[in-house]
KOLLUM-338728 format. One record per residue (C-alpha): residue number from 1; residue in three letters; x, y, z. Coordinates in pm, whole numbers. Example, Ala and Ser with C-alpha at 12.3 -4.5 7.8 and 13.67 -1.06 7.14 Angstrom:
 guse lumpa   east  north     up
    1   ala   1230   -450    780
    2   ser   1367   -106    714
***
This chain:
 guse lumpa   east  north     up
    1   met   -107   -502   1222
    2   ile     61   -228   1019
    3   leu   -122    -51    734
    4   glu     88     96    450
    5   ser    -81    347    218
    6   gly    -26    385   -154
    7   ala     80    674   -375
    8   phe    -21   1016   -239
    9   gly   -175    827     52
   10   thr   -176    904    423
   11   ser   -289    729    739
   12   ala   -629    894    684
   13   asp   -692    650    398
   14   trp   -724    371    655
   15   asp   -962    533    907
   16   leu  -1256    302    837
   17   val  -1033     -8    821
   18   leu   -867     97   1148
   19   asp  -1202    106   1326
   20   asp  -1282   -246   1204
   21   leu   -945   -403   1282
   22   ala   -903   -235   1623
   23   val  -1187   -450   1755
   24   ser   -973   -763   1733
   25   gly   -618   -641   1797
   26   arg   -356   -369   1786
   27   val   -336   -190   1454
   28   cys   -139    108   1328
   29   ala   -166    320   1013
   30   tyr    115    569    976
   31   asp    229    858    755
   32   arg    559    794    584
   33   ala    829   1052    649
   34   gly    752   1383    478
   35   val    391   1283    407
   36   gly     78   1367    606
   37   ala    166   1469    960
   38   ser    513   1312    970
   39   pro    838   1514    978
   40   pro   1064   1533    670
   41   arg   1266   1233    562
   42   ser   1636   1235    643
   43   gly   1726    951    407
   44   glu   1648    845     52
   45   glu   1303    801   -104
   46   asp   1375    472   -279
   47   val   1154    172   -203
   48   val   1411    -26     -3
   49   ser   1503    274    215
   50   ile   1135    334    295
   51   ala   1097    -31    397
   52   arg   1394     10    629
   53   glu   1231    325    772
   54   leu    931    114    873
   55   ala   1163   -133   1046
   56   gly   1318    157   1234
   57   leu    974    281   1336
   58   leu    885    -60   1478
   59   asp   1215    -64   1666
   60   thr   1147    274   1826
   61   gln    807    149   1938
   62   gly    960   -162   2091
   63   glu    772   -397   1856
   64   thr    965   -722   1853
   65   gln    690   -972   1768
   66   pro    604  -1056   1405
   67   val    338   -829   1256
   68   ile     82   -854    977
   69   leu    169   -598    712
   70   val   -106   -467    482
   71   gly     -3   -267    174
   72   his   -236    -88    -65
   73   ser   -134    -16   -426
   74   asn    223    122   -428
   75   gly    232     54    -55
   76   ala    240   -317   -136
   77   leu    585   -274   -291
   78   tyr    714   -127     37
   79   ala    556   -423    218
   80   glu    720   -667    -23
   81   ala   1059   -500     23
   82   phe   1017   -525    402
   83   ala    927   -893    366
   84   ala   1228   -965    145
   85   leu   1465   -789    386
   86   met   1319   -905    719
   87   pro   1088  -1206    673
   88   gln   1130  -1306   1036
   89   arg    946   -990   1142
   90   leu    625  -1082    960
   91   ala    335  -1310   1051
   92   gly    155  -1238    725
   93   leu    117  -1011    424
   94   val   -191   -858    265
   95   tyr   -155   -697    -77
   96   val   -456   -479   -163
   97   asn   -460   -409   -538
   98   gly    -87   -430   -491
   99   val    207   -322   -699
  100   thr    476   -588   -655
  101   ser    811   -677   -807
  102   asn    669   -934  -1050
  103   asp    505   -643  -1239
  104   ile    846   -576  -1396
  105   ala    783   -871  -1630
  106   glu    469   -710  -1777
  107   pro    544   -419  -2015
  108   ala    180   -303  -2000
  109   leu    200   -265  -1622
  110   val    533    -84  -1632
  111   ala    382    152  -1890
  112   asp     80    210  -1664
  113   leu    304    289  -1368
  114   thr    504    526  -1587
  115   arg    183    709  -1679
  116   glu    107    738  -1308
  117   arg    449    899  -1256
  118   arg    367   1159  -1519
  119   ala     38   1231  -1343
  120   ser    223   1282  -1014
  121   asn    452   1534  -1186
  122   leu    144   1719  -1309
  123   ala      4   1725   -956
  124   val    309   1914   -832
  125   thr    296   2151  -1129
  126   ala    -71   2221  -1054
  127   ala     14   2289   -690
  128   arg    278   2542   -794
  129   leu      5   2720   -990
  130   gly   -208   2747   -678
  131   leu   -440   2458   -766
  132   ala   -345   2232   -475
  133   pro   -678   2278   -288
  134   ile   -875   2170   -597
  135   leu   -644   1872   -645
  136   ala   -674   1778   -276
  137   asp  -1055   1795   -292
  138   ala  -1059   1565   -595
  139   met   -823   1306   -443
  140   ala   -989   1297   -102
  141   gly  -1339   1299   -247
  142   ser  -1273   1001   -473
  143   glu  -1203    773   -176
  144   ala  -1533    823     11
  145   leu  -1350    878    338
  146   pro  -1542    984    652
  147   gly  -1548   1358    724
  148   pro  -1251   1393    964
  149   ala  -1031   1158    758
  150   ser  -1122   1336    436
  151   glu  -1029   1669    589
  152   arg   -694   1535    713
  153   lys   -613   1407    367
  154   arg   -715   1738    209
  155   arg   -484   1926    444
  156   ala   -194   1692    367
  157   leu   -237   1721     -9
  158   ser   -279   2099     -2
  159   arg     87   2154     86
  160   leu    339   2174   -195
  161   arg    625   2037     15
  162   arg    434   1719     99
  163   leu    313   1679   -258
  164   lys    675   1688   -373
  165   val    761   1405   -136
  166   ala    467   1201   -263
  167   arg    577   1270   -621
  168   asp    934   1163   -546
  169   glu    809    842   -384
  170   asp    602    774   -694
  171   arg    902    833   -921
  172   ala   1091    564   -730
  173   ile    831    290   -785
  174   val    936    168  -1131
  175   pro   1307    145  -1036
  176   gly   1188    -13   -711
  177   leu   1037   -308   -899
  178   ser   1383   -421  -1007
  179   ala   1536   -346   -667
  180   val   1282   -563   -483
  181   ala   1304   -837   -746
  182   ala   1681   -844   -687
  183   leu   1609   -909   -318
  184   gly   1404  -1212   -413
  185   gly   1059  -1058   -399
  186   ser    780  -1176   -174
  187   pro    904  -1478     28
  188   ala    701  -1794    -23
  189   gly    727  -1880    346
  190   ile    515  -1584    460
  191   pro    137  -1648    451
  192   thr      1  -1405    193
  193   val   -337  -1271     86
  194   ala   -395  -1082   -239
  195   ile   -712   -870   -258
  196   ile   -794   -787   -618
  197   ser  -1066   -544   -729
  198   met  -1223   -628  -1065
  199   pro  -1454   -384  -1244
  200   arg  -1783   -520  -1374
  201   arg  -1648   -486  -1726
  202   pro  -1272   -530  -1696
  203   ser  -1041   -405  -1967
  204   thr   -743   -602  -2093
  205   leu   -524   -388  -1866
  206   asp   -748   -466  -1567
  207   glu   -711   -837  -1636
  208   thr   -334   -804  -1670
  209   trp   -317   -626  -1336
  210   ala   -534   -891  -1173
  211   arg   -309  -1175  -1290
  212   ala     -1   -996  -1163
  213   glu   -159   -901   -831
  214   ala   -243  -1266   -762
  215   val    114  -1389   -809
  216   pro    249  -1334   -452
  217   ala    -42  -1525   -294
  218   arg    -28  -1804   -551
  219   arg    348  -1833   -502
  220   ala    324  -1845   -122
  221   asp    333  -2177     61
  222   val      7  -2064    225
  223   gly   -189  -1811     23
  224   trp   -537  -1680    -49
  225   val   -657  -1478   -349
  226   leu   -967  -1271   -276
  227   thr  -1133  -1128   -588
  228   leu  -1361   -832   -528
  229   pro  -1619   -812   -812
  230   gly  -1729   -460   -896
  231   gly  -1456   -311   -679
  232   thr  -1247     -5   -746
  233   his   -885     67   -668
  234   thr   -975    230   -335
  235   ser  -1303     58   -243
  236   pro  -1126   -201    -18
  237   leu  -1039     94    207
  238   ala  -1401    204    241
  239   arg  -1712     35     99
  240   asp  -1546   -307     58
  241   arg  -1321   -301    363
  242   ala  -1471   -628    489
  243   tyr  -1229   -798    249
  244   val   -932   -653    439
  245   glu  -1087   -756    770
  246   ala  -1138  -1112    641
  247   ala   -780  -1134    515
  248   val   -634  -1015    844
  249   ala   -859  -1246   1048
  250   trp   -743  -1543    837
  251   leu   -377  -1454    889
  252   arg   -426  -1404   1262
  253   asp   -588  -1746   1289
  254   leu   -293  -1900   1105
  255   ala    -49  -1726   1338
  256   thr   -225  -1843   1655
  257   thr   -315  -2198   1552
  258   pro    -49  -2456   1647
  259   arg     86  -2638   1343
  260   arg    113  -3017   1343
***
């Protein structure tokens, strides 16, 4: 099981999920190149290149068996790119409040992602003004991470160089929608779960996101849409992480049950 974090995310985001999933199998959350504790990236920061980086990481670890790939938020687009490029390497996909290539067809979602890009630019500007520690406290605190994980995320987001990498990754998301769509998007043959957080009083934009987030699972030959009432964008990584555990358990059962 491989866990892919979203924008400005690190492996620390998954600490609680890691503890749950490690009970039933091997699981890895990693920092993308230039983010968190990982060394700088030698290649490009576009979505497809980052998906290929993950393939290279699996190769260096000698992982040859199909894996379950879990992507949160922007991390889902990296997972989808990986799936489109190398479907034979996957036993299942989990998109957690995921950004995927079908979002390109919804102008409201593209506009929302563009606003996020502007916010990431502001984060780097704030860091240049010496406000990175305040920014890091706000980002880490909003996720309700356990103490050690929260501190790791604060350290990662307090460094201007790493914030710039996260910003550049975020800038590449909107162009990445078209790039992954051109690859064919999420393959229907890969069992897929979509976990969708819905606020108690969803806005029109929330409902538009929810419809788009469900598409990969509904399009899959074998799929499951899990709606999380009262959830937030990050609650499946903490308070509501049982949804991720259930999705992975379902995919593992599919992978180990002989088909007739």
